[in-house]
PyMOL CGO cylinders between C-alpha atoms (Angstrom):
from pymol import cmd
from pymol.cgo import CYLINDER

trace = [
    CYLINDER, 17.09, 12.62, 2.27, 13.50, 11.08, 2.23, 0.3, 1, 1, 1, 1, 1, 1,
    CYLINDER, 13.50, 11.08, 2.23, 10.69, 13.44, 3.15, 0.3, 1, 1, 1, 1, 1, 1,
    CYLINDER, 10.69, 13.44, 3.15, 7.18, 12.24, 3.52, 0.3, 1, 1, 1, 1, 1, 1,
    CYLINDER, 7.18, 12.24, 3.52, 3.81, 14.35, 3.03, 0.3, 1, 1, 1, 1, 1, 1,
    CYLINDER, 3.81, 14.35, 3.03, 0.60, 13.31, 4.25, 0.3, 1, 1, 1, 1, 1, 1,
    CYLINDER, 0.60, 13.31, 4.25, -1.98, 14.22, 1.25, 0.3, 1, 1, 1, 1, 1, 1,
    CYLINDER, -1.98, 14.22, 1.25, -5.30, 12.83, -0.18, 0.3, 1, 1, 1, 1, 1, 1,
    CYLINDER, -5.30, 12.83, -0.18, -5.90, 10.98, -3.63, 0.3, 1, 1, 1, 1, 1, 1,
    CYLINDER, -5.90, 10.98, -3.63, -6.34, 14.52, -5.22, 0.3, 1, 1, 1, 1, 1, 1,
    CYLINDER, -6.34, 14.52, -5.22, -2.34, 14.77, -5.04, 0.3, 1, 1, 1, 1, 1, 1,
    CYLINDER, -2.34, 14.77, -5.04, -0.86, 14.73, -8.97, 0.3, 1, 1, 1, 1, 1, 1,
    CYLINDER, -0.86, 14.73, -8.97, 2.25, 13.11, -7.66, 0.3, 1, 1, 1, 1, 1, 1,
    CYLINDER, 2.25, 13.11, -7.66, 0.18, 10.39, -5.86, 0.3, 1, 1, 1, 1, 1, 1,
    CYLINDER, 0.18, 10.39, -5.86, -1.85, 9.82, -8.83, 0.3, 1, 1, 1, 1, 1, 1,
    CYLINDER, -1.85, 9.82, -8.83, 1.03, 9.67, -11.19, 0.3, 1, 1, 1, 1, 1, 1,
    CYLINDER, 1.03, 9.67, -11.19, 2.68, 7.13, -8.96, 0.3, 1, 1, 1, 1, 1, 1,
    CYLINDER, 2.68, 7.13, -8.96, -0.58, 4.84, -8.98, 0.3, 1, 1, 1, 1, 1, 1,
    CYLINDER, -0.58, 4.84, -8.98, -0.67, 5.20, -12.69, 0.3, 1, 1, 1, 1, 1, 1,
    CYLINDER, -0.67, 5.20, -12.69, 2.66, 3.64, -12.44, 0.3, 1, 1, 1, 1, 1, 1,
    CYLINDER, 2.66, 3.64, -12.44, 1.92, 1.21, -9.95, 0.3, 1, 1, 1, 1, 1, 1,
    CYLINDER, 1.92, 1.21, -9.95, -1.09, -0.01, -12.31, 0.3, 1, 1, 1, 1, 1, 1,
    CYLINDER, -1.09, -0.01, -12.31, 0.88, -0.46, -15.29, 0.3, 1, 1, 1, 1, 1, 1,
    CYLINDER, 0.88, -0.46, -15.29, 3.14, -2.77, -13.33, 0.3, 1, 1, 1, 1, 1, 1,
    CYLINDER, 3.14, -2.77, -13.33, 0.51, -4.82, -11.90, 0.3, 1, 1, 1, 1, 1, 1,
    CYLINDER, 0.51, -4.82, -11.90, -1.09, -5.22, -15.05, 0.3, 1, 1, 1, 1, 1, 1,
    CYLINDER, -1.09, -5.22, -15.05, 2.00, -7.04, -16.32, 0.3, 1, 1, 1, 1, 1, 1,
    CYLINDER, 2.00, -7.04, -16.32, 2.25, -8.91, -13.17, 0.3, 1, 1, 1, 1, 1, 1,
    CYLINDER, 2.25, -8.91, -13.17, -1.30, -9.88, -12.42, 0.3, 1, 1, 1, 1, 1, 1,
    CYLINDER, -1.30, -9.88, -12.42, -1.99, -10.78, -16.26, 0.3, 1, 1, 1, 1, 1, 1,
    CYLINDER, -1.99, -10.78, -16.26, -5.59, -12.27, -16.41, 0.3, 1, 1, 1, 1, 1, 1,
    CYLINDER, -5.59, -12.27, -16.41, -6.45, -11.39, -12.79, 0.3, 1, 1, 1, 1, 1, 1,
    CYLINDER, -6.45, -11.39, -12.79, -5.41, -7.46, -13.03, 0.3, 1, 1, 1, 1, 1, 1,
    CYLINDER, -5.41, -7.46, -13.03, -9.31, -6.46, -13.73, 0.3, 1, 1, 1, 1, 1, 1,
    CYLINDER, -9.31, -6.46, -13.73, -10.38, -8.42, -10.73, 0.3, 1, 1, 1, 1, 1, 1,
    CYLINDER, -10.38, -8.42, -10.73, -7.89, -6.52, -8.58, 0.3, 1, 1, 1, 1, 1, 1,
    CYLINDER, -7.89, -6.52, -8.58, -8.42, -3.06, -10.23, 0.3, 1, 1, 1, 1, 1, 1,
    CYLINDER, -8.42, -3.06, -10.23, -12.24, -2.88, -9.16, 0.3, 1, 1, 1, 1, 1, 1,
    CYLINDER, -12.24, -2.88, -9.16, -10.95, -2.99, -5.47, 0.3, 1, 1, 1, 1, 1, 1,
    CYLINDER, -10.95, -2.99, -5.47, -8.03, -0.41, -6.10, 0.3, 1, 1, 1, 1, 1, 1,
    CYLINDER, -8.03, -0.41, -6.10, -9.97, 2.78, -6.94, 0.3, 1, 1, 1, 1, 1, 1,
    CYLINDER, -9.97, 2.78, -6.94, -8.44, 6.13, -5.65, 0.3, 1, 1, 1, 1, 1, 1,
    CYLINDER, -8.44, 6.13, -5.65, -11.36, 8.52, -6.05, 0.3, 1, 1, 1, 1, 1, 1,
    CYLINDER, -11.36, 8.52, -6.05, -11.78, 9.32, -2.68, 0.3, 1, 1, 1, 1, 1, 1,
    CYLINDER, -11.78, 9.32, -2.68, -9.01, 8.51, -0.44, 0.3, 1, 1, 1, 1, 1, 1,
    CYLINDER, -9.01, 8.51, -0.44, -8.47, 10.74, 2.22, 0.3, 1, 1, 1, 1, 1, 1,
    CYLINDER, -8.47, 10.74, 2.22, -5.35, 9.20, 3.54, 0.3, 1, 1, 1, 1, 1, 1,
    CYLINDER, -5.35, 9.20, 3.54, -2.30, 9.12, 1.23, 0.3, 1, 1, 1, 1, 1, 1,
    CYLINDER, -2.30, 9.12, 1.23, 1.51, 9.59, 1.88, 0.3, 1, 1, 1, 1, 1, 1,
    CYLINDER, 1.51, 9.59, 1.88, 3.86, 10.54, -0.81, 0.3, 1, 1, 1, 1, 1, 1,
    CYLINDER, 3.86, 10.54, -0.81, 7.69, 10.28, -0.47, 0.3, 1, 1, 1, 1, 1, 1,
    CYLINDER, 7.69, 10.28, -0.47, 9.96, 12.59, -2.10, 0.3, 1, 1, 1, 1, 1, 1,
    CYLINDER, 9.96, 12.59, -2.10, 13.88, 11.80, -2.46, 0.3, 1, 1, 1, 1, 1, 1,
    CYLINDER, 13.88, 11.80, -2.46, 15.73, 15.27, -3.19, 0.3, 1, 1, 1, 1, 1, 1,
    CYLINDER, 15.73, 15.27, -3.19, 12.22, 16.79, -4.19, 0.3, 1, 1, 1, 1, 1, 1,
    CYLINDER, 12.22, 16.79, -4.19, 11.44, 13.79, -6.51, 0.3, 1, 1, 1, 1, 1, 1,
    CYLINDER, 11.44, 13.79, -6.51, 8.30, 11.70, -6.16, 0.3, 1, 1, 1, 1, 1, 1,
    CYLINDER, 8.30, 11.70, -6.16, 9.85, 8.05, -4.73, 0.3, 1, 1, 1, 1, 1, 1,
    CYLINDER, 9.85, 8.05, -4.73, 7.11, 6.38, -3.38, 0.3, 1, 1, 1, 1, 1, 1,
    CYLINDER, 7.11, 6.38, -3.38, 3.30, 6.30, -2.20, 0.3, 1, 1, 1, 1, 1, 1,
    CYLINDER, 3.30, 6.30, -2.20, 1.07, 4.38, -0.16, 0.3, 1, 1, 1, 1, 1, 1,
    CYLINDER, 1.07, 4.38, -0.16, -2.56, 4.99, 1.37, 0.3, 1, 1, 1, 1, 1, 1,
    CYLINDER, -2.56, 4.99, 1.37, -5.01, 3.77, 3.75, 0.3, 1, 1, 1, 1, 1, 1,
    CYLINDER, -5.01, 3.77, 3.75, -8.60, 3.51, 4.20, 0.3, 1, 1, 1, 1, 1, 1,
    CYLINDER, -8.60, 3.51, 4.20, -10.90, 2.51, 6.90, 0.3, 1, 1, 1, 1, 1, 1,
    CYLINDER, -10.90, 2.51, 6.90, -12.03, -1.22, 6.90, 0.3, 1, 1, 1, 1, 1, 1,
    CYLINDER, -12.03, -1.22, 6.90, -14.13, -1.64, 9.99, 0.3, 1, 1, 1, 1, 1, 1,
    CYLINDER, -14.13, -1.64, 9.99, -14.04, -0.22, 13.30, 0.3, 1, 1, 1, 1, 1, 1,
    CYLINDER, -14.04, -0.22, 13.30, -10.33, 0.21, 14.48, 0.3, 1, 1, 1, 1, 1, 1,
    CYLINDER, -10.33, 0.21, 14.48, -9.08, -1.31, 11.31, 0.3, 1, 1, 1, 1, 1, 1,
    CYLINDER, -9.08, -1.31, 11.31, -7.28, 0.46, 8.53, 0.3, 1, 1, 1, 1, 1, 1,
    CYLINDER, -7.28, 0.46, 8.53, -6.47, -1.19, 5.21, 0.3, 1, 1, 1, 1, 1, 1,
    CYLINDER, -6.47, -1.19, 5.21, -3.11, -0.33, 3.67, 0.3, 1, 1, 1, 1, 1, 1,
    CYLINDER, -3.11, -0.33, 3.67, -3.47, 0.17, -0.37, 0.3, 1, 1, 1, 1, 1, 1,
    CYLINDER, -3.47, 0.17, -0.37, -1.70, 1.51, -3.21, 0.3, 1, 1, 1, 1, 1, 1,
    CYLINDER, -1.70, 1.51, -3.21, 2.00, 1.00, -2.06, 0.3, 1, 1, 1, 1, 1, 1,
    CYLINDER, 2.00, 1.00, -2.06, 4.47, 1.51, -4.65, 0.3, 1, 1, 1, 1, 1, 1,
    CYLINDER, 4.47, 1.51, -4.65, 8.26, 2.54, -5.08, 0.3, 1, 1, 1, 1, 1, 1,
    CYLINDER, 8.26, 2.54, -5.08, 9.41, 3.12, -8.65, 0.3, 1, 1, 1, 1, 1, 1,
    CYLINDER, 9.41, 3.12, -8.65, 12.10, 0.67, -9.66, 0.3, 1, 1, 1, 1, 1, 1,
    CYLINDER, 12.10, 0.67, -9.66, 14.83, 3.08, -10.05, 0.3, 1, 1, 1, 1, 1, 1,
    CYLINDER, 14.83, 3.08, -10.05, 14.05, 4.29, -6.21, 0.3, 1, 1, 1, 1, 1, 1,
    CYLINDER, 14.05, 4.29, -6.21, 13.73, 0.70, -4.82, 0.3, 1, 1, 1, 1, 1, 1,
    CYLINDER, 13.73, 0.70, -4.82, 16.14, -1.01, -2.24, 0.3, 1, 1, 1, 1, 1, 1,
    CYLINDER, 16.14, -1.01, -2.24, 16.45, 2.27, -0.52, 0.3, 1, 1, 1, 1, 1, 1,
    CYLINDER, 16.45, 2.27, -0.52, 14.07, 1.72, 2.28, 0.3, 1, 1, 1, 1, 1, 1,
    CYLINDER, 14.07, 1.72, 2.28, 11.59, 3.97, 0.99, 0.3, 1, 1, 1, 1, 1, 1,
    CYLINDER, 11.59, 3.97, 0.99, 8.64, 1.42, 1.04, 0.3, 1, 1, 1, 1, 1, 1,
    CYLINDER, 8.64, 1.42, 1.04, 9.44, 0.87, 4.91, 0.3, 1, 1, 1, 1, 1, 1,
    CYLINDER, 9.44, 0.87, 4.91, 9.11, 4.62, 5.46, 0.3, 1, 1, 1, 1, 1, 1,
    CYLINDER, 9.11, 4.62, 5.46, 6.16, 4.93, 3.65, 0.3, 1, 1, 1, 1, 1, 1,
    CYLINDER, 6.16, 4.93, 3.65, 4.43, 2.31, 5.33, 0.3, 1, 1, 1, 1, 1, 1,
    CYLINDER, 4.43, 2.31, 5.33, 5.71, 3.71, 8.82, 0.3, 1, 1, 1, 1, 1, 1,
    CYLINDER, 5.71, 3.71, 8.82, 4.08, 7.00, 8.01, 0.3, 1, 1, 1, 1, 1, 1,
    CYLINDER, 4.08, 7.00, 8.01, 1.16, 5.38, 6.96, 0.3, 1, 1, 1, 1, 1, 1,
    CYLINDER, 1.16, 5.38, 6.96, 1.01, 3.25, 10.33, 0.3, 1, 1, 1, 1, 1, 1,
    CYLINDER, 1.01, 3.25, 10.33, 1.86, 6.33, 12.26, 0.3, 1, 1, 1, 1, 1, 1,
    CYLINDER, 1.86, 6.33, 12.26, -0.96, 8.07, 10.80, 0.3, 1, 1, 1, 1, 1, 1,
    CYLINDER, -0.96, 8.07, 10.80, -3.45, 5.23, 11.11, 0.3, 1, 1, 1, 1, 1, 1,
    CYLINDER, -3.45, 5.23, 11.11, -2.58, 5.09, 14.71, 0.3, 1, 1, 1, 1, 1, 1,
    CYLINDER, -2.58, 5.09, 14.71, -2.91, 8.68, 15.70, 0.3, 1, 1, 1, 1, 1, 1,
    CYLINDER, -2.91, 8.68, 15.70, -6.65, 8.51, 14.03, 0.3, 1, 1, 1, 1, 1, 1,
    CYLINDER, -6.65, 8.51, 14.03, -7.36, 5.65, 16.25, 0.3, 1, 1, 1, 1, 1, 1,
    CYLINDER, -7.36, 5.65, 16.25, -6.99, 2.74, 14.48, 0.3, 1, 1, 1, 1, 1, 1,
    CYLINDER, -6.99, 2.74, 14.48, -5.65, -0.31, 16.40, 0.3, 1, 1, 1, 1, 1, 1,
    CYLINDER, -5.65, -0.31, 16.40, -4.67, -2.55, 13.39, 0.3, 1, 1, 1, 1, 1, 1,
    CYLINDER, -4.67, -2.55, 13.39, -3.50, -2.61, 9.65, 0.3, 1, 1, 1, 1, 1, 1,
    CYLINDER, -3.50, -2.61, 9.65, -4.45, -5.16, 7.43, 0.3, 1, 1, 1, 1, 1, 1,
    CYLINDER, -4.45, -5.16, 7.43, -3.47, -5.38, 3.45, 0.3, 1, 1, 1, 1, 1, 1,
    CYLINDER, -3.47, -5.38, 3.45, -3.66, -7.84, 0.62, 0.3, 1, 1, 1, 1, 1, 1,
    CYLINDER, -3.66, -7.84, 0.62, -0.88, -8.44, -1.89, 0.3, 1, 1, 1, 1, 1, 1,
    CYLINDER, -0.88, -8.44, -1.89, -0.39, -10.83, -4.67, 0.3, 1, 1, 1, 1, 1, 1,
    CYLINDER, -0.39, -10.83, -4.67, 1.92, -14.03, -4.86, 0.3, 1, 1, 1, 1, 1, 1,
    CYLINDER, 1.92, -14.03, -4.86, 3.60, -12.35, -7.82, 0.3, 1, 1, 1, 1, 1, 1,
    CYLINDER, 3.60, -12.35, -7.82, 4.94, -9.63, -5.81, 0.3, 1, 1, 1, 1, 1, 1,
    CYLINDER, 4.94, -9.63, -5.81, 7.84, -10.90, -3.81, 0.3, 1, 1, 1, 1, 1, 1,
    CYLINDER, 7.84, -10.90, -3.81, 9.24, -7.58, -2.90, 0.3, 1, 1, 1, 1, 1, 1,
    CYLINDER, 9.24, -7.58, -2.90, 6.04, -6.45, -1.26, 0.3, 1, 1, 1, 1, 1, 1,
    CYLINDER, 6.04, -6.45, -1.26, 5.92, -9.65, 0.68, 0.3, 1, 1, 1, 1, 1, 1,
    CYLINDER, 5.92, -9.65, 0.68, 9.18, -9.49, 2.02, 0.3, 1, 1, 1, 1, 1, 1,
    CYLINDER, 9.18, -9.49, 2.02, 8.60, -5.59, 2.77, 0.3, 1, 1, 1, 1, 1, 1,
    CYLINDER, 8.60, -5.59, 2.77, 5.35, -6.39, 4.97, 0.3, 1, 1, 1, 1, 1, 1,
    CYLINDER, 5.35, -6.39, 4.97, 7.05, -9.37, 6.63, 0.3, 1, 1, 1, 1, 1, 1,
    CYLINDER, 7.05, -9.37, 6.63, 10.24, -7.37, 7.67, 0.3, 1, 1, 1, 1, 1, 1,
    CYLINDER, 10.24, -7.37, 7.67, 8.06, -4.70, 9.24, 0.3, 1, 1, 1, 1, 1, 1,
    CYLINDER, 8.06, -4.70, 9.24, 6.32, -6.96, 11.19, 0.3, 1, 1, 1, 1, 1, 1,
    CYLINDER, 6.32, -6.96, 11.19, 3.21, -8.06, 9.30, 0.3, 1, 1, 1, 1, 1, 1,
    CYLINDER, 3.21, -8.06, 9.30, 1.84, -11.68, 9.80, 0.3, 1, 1, 1, 1, 1, 1,
    CYLINDER, 1.84, -11.68, 9.80, -0.03, -13.56, 7.28, 0.3, 1, 1, 1, 1, 1, 1,
    CYLINDER, -0.03, -13.56, 7.28, -3.92, -14.06, 7.85, 0.3, 1, 1, 1, 1, 1, 1,
    CYLINDER, -3.92, -14.06, 7.85, -6.61, -15.94, 6.14, 0.3, 1, 1, 1, 1, 1, 1,
    CYLINDER, -6.61, -15.94, 6.14, -7.55, -14.18, 3.13, 0.3, 1, 1, 1, 1, 1, 1,
    CYLINDER, -7.55, -14.18, 3.13, -10.49, -11.36, 3.97, 0.3, 1, 1, 1, 1, 1, 1,
    CYLINDER, -10.49, -11.36, 3.97, -13.14, -9.85, 2.21, 0.3, 1, 1, 1, 1, 1, 1,
    CYLINDER, -13.14, -9.85, 2.21, -13.27, -10.20, -1.78, 0.3, 1, 1, 1, 1, 1, 1,
    CYLINDER, -13.27, -10.20, -1.78, -9.78, -12.00, -1.32, 0.3, 1, 1, 1, 1, 1, 1,
    CYLINDER, -9.78, -12.00, -1.32, -11.23, -14.83, 0.44, 0.3, 1, 1, 1, 1, 1, 1,
    CYLINDER, -11.23, -14.83, 0.44, -11.25, -17.42, -2.42, 0.3, 1, 1, 1, 1, 1, 1,
    CYLINDER, -11.25, -17.42, -2.42, -8.37, -15.91, -4.40, 0.3, 1, 1, 1, 1, 1, 1,
    CYLINDER, -8.37, -15.91, -4.40, -5.81, -18.27, -4.25, 0.3, 1, 1, 1, 1, 1, 1,
    CYLINDER, -5.81, -18.27, -4.25, -3.04, -15.89, -5.59, 0.3, 1, 1, 1, 1, 1, 1,
    CYLINDER, -3.04, -15.89, -5.59, -3.51, -13.21, -3.07, 0.3, 1, 1, 1, 1, 1, 1,
    CYLINDER, -3.51, -13.21, -3.07, -1.75, -12.91, 0.37, 0.3, 1, 1, 1, 1, 1, 1,
    CYLINDER, -1.75, -12.91, 0.37, -3.39, -11.06, 3.32, 0.3, 1, 1, 1, 1, 1, 1,
    CYLINDER, -3.39, -11.06, 3.32, -1.64, -9.51, 6.26, 0.3, 1, 1, 1, 1, 1, 1,
    CYLINDER, -1.64, -9.51, 6.26, -2.23, -7.70, 9.49, 0.3, 1, 1, 1, 1, 1, 1,
    CYLINDER, -2.23, -7.70, 9.49, -0.28, -5.84, 12.05, 0.3, 1, 1, 1, 1, 1, 1,
    CYLINDER, -0.28, -5.84, 12.05, -1.35, -4.68, 15.37, 0.3, 1, 1, 1, 1, 1, 1,
    CYLINDER, -1.35, -4.68, 15.37, -0.27, -0.94, 15.80, 0.3, 1, 1, 1, 1, 1, 1,
    CYLINDER, -0.27, -0.94, 15.80, 1.49, -0.36, 19.21, 0.3, 1, 1, 1, 1, 1, 1,
]
cmd.load_cgo(trace, "trace")
């Protein structure tokens, strides 16, 4: 059974999962990793979710305010040994639910072309590709998505 808790970036399990994510992205992103890392600091994230499978940290994600009514999904990760169990979708759903409770009307996010699992997750969960926004505007290997919260 998967159980999600709402927390913040001080949560030890969230921090450990983010470390694992950063290790994986350093390999996938290669030379581009330092650019992305600059926009993925977790020092003061107030809205983070950690999923547990039988008490073991199995996935994480977070969101932060991007603009009025818009939350940006950040730091989504499921360790390799926990993938293909629906944990990413559960974490994403919990983040969307929480964002909606806080009055957000839309979620946006960025992921890399070298992350086909993430792209598939977002598309499967109703996210639509949008033009790259903000710091990702001219980054050709970034894909940006949005979803209206209903």
